[in-house]
N, C-alpha and C positions, 0 to 999 in steps of 0.2 A: 290559249296563251298561258304560260306558266307564271306563277308568282315569282317576284324577284328574290324573295327569301322564304324559306319554309316557315310555317307558323300555323296557328289555329285561326283559320279564316272562315269558320262557319261550316255547316254541314256539307256544302257543295264546293268548298275551297274557293269561295268568291272573295277576292282580295278587298273589295270595297263594300261588301254586303252590310256589315255591322254599322259602318259609318253612314251609308246612305239610308239605312232604316231610321235614322234619327235626324237626318239633315236634309235640307232642300238642295236640289241640284237642277236649277232651271231659272227661267226668267218670266214665268207665268204670273197670272193675276192673284194667285193664292199661295199661302204658305202653310206648312204643316204645324198646327197648333197643338194637337193631341194625337199621339200614336200609341195605341194599346194593341200589341201583336195578337192576332186571333180574335180580337173583339171589335175595335173600331178605329177609324182615322177621322180627325176633324180638320177641315181646311177653313182658313179665314182669309178675308180680304187683305191683300197687300196694298196699303194706301199709296205707295210710291210706284205702283205698276206703270211701266213705260207706255202702255197702251191707253191709259186713262180709264175713267169710270163714268158711266151714265146713270142717271137716276133710275132706281128700280132694279138694278142688277143684284144678283145674289151675293151676299156678303159672307155667308157661312154655309158650309155643307158638311154633313156627317155621313160617312160611309160605314155601315154596320157589316160585320163579317157574320153572315148567317149561312151555314153550309147546307142546311136542309131546305130543299126547294119547296116542300109543303109548308114549312114555317114562313118562308118568304111570301108565298102566296097569301097565307092567312093574315100576315101583318099588313099587306097591301089592302086586302078586303076590309080590315078593321080600321084603316086609316092611320096606322102607326108609322108608315113610311110613305114617301111620295112616289117612288118608282123602284122597280126590281130589275135584276139582270135579265138577259134575253135567253138564258139557257133552260127554258122550260119547254115541256112537250106541247104539241099542237092542242092536245086535249085540255091542258091547263089554260092555254090562252083562250080557247073557246069558252071555258067556264068563267074566266075573268071578264069576258065580254058581257056576261049577264049580270055582273056585280054592280051594285049602285055606286056611283062615283068613280068608277074605274074606266079608263080609256085605253084600249089596246090599239096603238097606232101602227099602221103598216106602211112602210116606205121602201122604195128601191134602195138596195144597199150593195156594198162591195164585199160582203162576207161570202167566203167559199167554204164548203165542207168537203174535205178530201181525206183519203186514207194514204198514209205513207208506207211504202214497202222497203224493208231493209235489204237492198240488193247486194250486200256484201257477203251474205251467207246463203248456202244452198237451202232450198231450191230456188229462192227468189233472185239469185244471181243469174238465173237463166231467163233470157228475154221472153222466150216462148211461154214459160210458166207465168210470168207477169201478165202477158197478153191473155193467157187462158183465164186467169182470175178476173181480168178487166172485162172480158166478154161474158163471164159467168154471172156477174153481178146484175141483180134485177133493179135497174135504174128507175123504172116506172113506179114500182112500189115505194122506193125511197122518196121520190119526188112527190108523188100524188098522195101517199098515206102518211109516211113518217114526217115528211116536211111539207105538209099540205099547203099548196099555194106557192111553192118554190118552183124553180126551173133548173133543168140540168145545165151545168156550166159547160162552156165550150172553151177549152184551153185553160191555162193557169192564171190569166189576167181577166178579172171581172169585166162585165159589159160596160160599166160606167167609168172605167179607168182608161187613160191613154195607153195604147199598146195592145188593146184587145184585138184578137184575130178571129173574125167570124168564120174563117175557113179552117180553123184548127181542128185536128182530129177529135172526134167525139165518139166514144165507145157506146155501143148499144148491147142489150142483152141478146146474146146469140150463142146458145149452148153448143150447137154444132161446131161453130168456129172455135169455141173454147176447147172442145175435145180435140179438134185438129191441132191446135197449138200445143196442147198437153202431150199428144202423141209425138209431135215433132221434137219436143224437149227431151224425150227419152227418160223422163223422170217417173218413178213409181210413187204416187202420192201417199201410198200406205207407209212408205218409209220416212215421210217427212210431216209429222204433225206440226201445225202452225198455231200461233197464239195471236190474239187480238187484244191489244192494250188500249184501254179507254179510261176516261175520267169517271171515277166512282160517283154515282148519284146523278149523272146526266142521262136522263131517259132516252134522249134522241141518239146519243152515242151507243148506248146499250142496244137499242132497237136495231140500229144499223149493223152492229156486230152480230146479232141474232139472225138478221136477214142474210148477211154474208156467210155465216155458219151453215145455214140451210142451203144456200146456193153452192157452196164449195163441196157439200156432200155429194152433189151431182157429179163432181169430178173425182170423188174418192178421197178428198182431203178432210182430215179432222181438224176443227178449229176450236181452240180453248179460249174461253172468255176470261180476260184478266183485268179486273178493275183496279185502278191505282188512284191514290190521292193526287190532286192537281200538282202539288209541289214536287212530285216524283216524275211528272211527265217531262 
């Protein structure tokens, strides 16, 4: 959607970005009391919240912006924060399980990890190439080692959500099928170097990329790792 009038609307041309950075836009139980870009955001209880309040509910919450995962983990271990985000490696969580006063809670969730292919440009505009890549990926290593304790998704709708299809197509690692689809595509992988863009600092995304890089070498594709800050994703 284009802006109604040309103007300086922020780095990404977002018409309402500057306004919404400083204003509330909702009907929830908290309001933004302090907003320091790149540092922290403080939420406080909105007394007139339509849903009402019960004794003992949280009245203030401070979210700190800490980009380094190692620093997040150290702050949790030292008791400087109450919880940290989920984007840590399996190894980090295993280490945190041993820390005094830290609880690593594991629950079923609806989060999916997937890779998006740009099918508007060659060679990914070729269906056989996309299928070749899908069959060349080592799902067992991803599930059992990189995301230890996870399970391979079946379809784009998670198991816990309405609309999940248990009969949806599920790819498996099959290098022979991958080579068959690549041959059917007529594409020479040596002519098409690929790049994998991931969020800088997220170990799991980097490890998935390195695994994919290794897998695609079996088909003759070169894959460049391209870390980017979250804001550019």
